[in-house]
N, C-alpha and C positions, 0 to 999 in steps of 0.2 A: 135218217139224220138230215139228208139233203133232199130236196125235190128233184127227181130225175128230169132230164130235159125232154121236151116234146117238140114236134115239128114247128109249132107256133112260136116257140122260144127263139127260133133261129132267124137271124137277120143277115142276109148275104152281104159280104164286104166286097171291096174292089177286086179282090183276088178270085172271086167266085167264077168269073168268066174264064179266067185262066185254068182253073181247076176243071171246069166243065169241058173246056176244049181238050185238055190232056186226057181226061177219062172218057171222052165222047165215044171213042172207038174201042174201049176196053171190052174184052170178052170175059167169060167166067175165069178162064185160066190167067188172064192178065190181072184180074182182081186178086186172085189167090196169090199169084207171084208177088204182087206189090204189097198186099196186106200181111203177108207172112215174112216179109223182109224188113228187119229192123232199120236198115239203112236206105230203105226205099225213098226215092225222091217225092213220092206222094205224101208220105208222113212229114217230110220237111216242108212241103208246100202248104199243107193245111194247118201247120202248127199254130200260126198266128190267129187263124179263125177259131181253132179249138180253144185257145187262151181267151179270146174275146167272148166266146160262148160260155166258157166256164165262169167268168166273172159276171157275166150278164144274167146268170141263173143262180145267183147267191153263193157262188163258190168263194172260198177264202183260204189263205194259207197262213199257218202260224209261223213257221220257221223255214220251211223248204221253199226254194224258188220254183217257178213254174217249169223251168227246164228239167229239173229233177223229177217232178211228178209226171211230166209228160212222157219222159223216157220210160218210167215205170208203167204208165198207162199203155204205151205202145207194146211193151213186153207182155202185159196182161192180155191185150187184144190178140196178139199173135198166138199166145198160148191157147186162148179160147177157140180161135179158128182152127189151129192144128189139132186140138182135141176133137172137134167135130169131124175133121178130115179123117182122123184115125178110126173113127167109129162109122165112117161113111154116112154121116148125117149132114143135113143142110145147115149151113152157117147163117148167122143173123142177116147177112146182106144178100144171100142168094135168091130170096123170093122177089127181089127187085132188079133182077138182071136185065130186064127190058127197059129200065129207067136209070141210067148211069148217074145223072145229077142227083137223083133220090138217094142212090147208094152213097154218094159223097156226103150228103147231109146225115145219113144214118151212121156212117163211120165216125163222123165228128161227134155225134151224140153219144155213140158208144165210148169213145175216148174220154169225153167229159164225164160220163157216168162212172167209168172205171177210175178216174181220178177221185171222184167223190167217194167211191167205195173204199179207197185207200184209207179213209178216215173212219171207216166202220169197223169196230172191234170184232163184230160178229162174222165178218168176211174171212174166208180162208187165207187170203193174202191181204195184209193191211200194213200200215206204216209202223205199227208197233213191232210187227215181226221183221219189217225191213230194218228198223233201228237195231234189233237184236243181231241181225246179219252183219251190220256195220260194226257194232261193238265186239262181236265175236271174231271179227277179222282184224282187230287192232294189232295184235301181236304178230300177225303175218305180214302186215302191210305198212307198219309204222314208218319205215324208212324207204319204202318202195313206191308207194302210191299216194301222191299229194291229194288226190280226190277224196281219200278216206279222211284226211285231216280236214278237208273242206266240209265233208258231211258231218264230221264230229263237231265242228264249230257251229253248224246249224242246230244240231241237237243240244249243244251247250246253251244256246239262247233260249231254248224251249224247256229243257229238262236237265239242268246241269247236274243234279244229284244222281241221275242215271249214269252219266259219264264218270263221275267221281267213284261211284260204286263199282263200276266195271274195271277201272284202273286198279283199284285196291284188290279186287278179286284176281285180276291177271298177275299182279305182283305176288299175292299169296299162293297162287297156283304155279308159280315159277314160269309162267308164259311170258312175263316181262321181268327183266332184272330191275333192280332199283334204279340203276343208271339209265336204262331204257325208259322207265316210267318217268324219271325226272326230265329226260329229253322230250318225251311226249308232252308232258305238262308245260314245258317251255314253249313248244310249238303251239299249244292251245291257250297260252297265256294263263295257265293255272298255277297258283302258288303251291309248289310241291310239298314243302314243309308244313304249310297250313292245312293241306289236304289230309296229312297224317298227324296233325299237331297233338291230338289227345292220346293217340295210341302208337305213335310212330316208333318209339323205342321198343315198346312191347311187341309191335308187329315185326320189327326187324329181328328181335331176339327169337320170336316164334319161327320166323322164316329160316333163320340160321339153324335153329334146333331141328326143324323138319328136314332141312337140307342135309345136315350131319347124319340124321337117322337114315335118310335115303341112301347116302353114300355108304353107310355102314352095311345096310341091307345089300346093296349092289356088290360091295367088296366081298361079303360072305357068300353071295351067290356065285361070284367068279371063282372063289376058292373051292366051292363045292363042285363046280363044273370041272 
């Protein structure tokens, strides 16, 4: 879907000298320690250059901001390195341990390629699956984590029907009460009544009927016990 980055695509920025200086004395263990730590200063330092490289190699974002996809890319990179470590296999950067500046470039390329892979539906981890993770977490985090609301707002801009569908499913499955769904819709600037306008009354009747049936079953199970 996207052309992967190559060494010739890379143009050093002002920060390159700083990055080279910091990584100049890195040993293999230093690289592993930094590249498997999500909060590593190294990932923070190279983020702007990764962003520049991403957009300079035909990268584009529909609704997510770069910060979001960068965090996912770092997670993927850490996962890939740890997977190799567990199997006692050489990771993508280890063949260049004698050339630390080269490793810096390769890590940036890997991060950019991992971002692009997020948009490939054939990949094991992609944004479609990430969207499902966000949507499946709605009922757990609606009132606890504003970052979920932020992520949902971004999905709304790109695929509003997907969010509408999941809100309805969560209500029908009792994972959200109608009051909670209405509050969630308010936070997302969704017209709650319009969302259910054609089948709202029928949906509520069905929900109440299913709830009564479940209460009846639970009551009889308690009596039997």
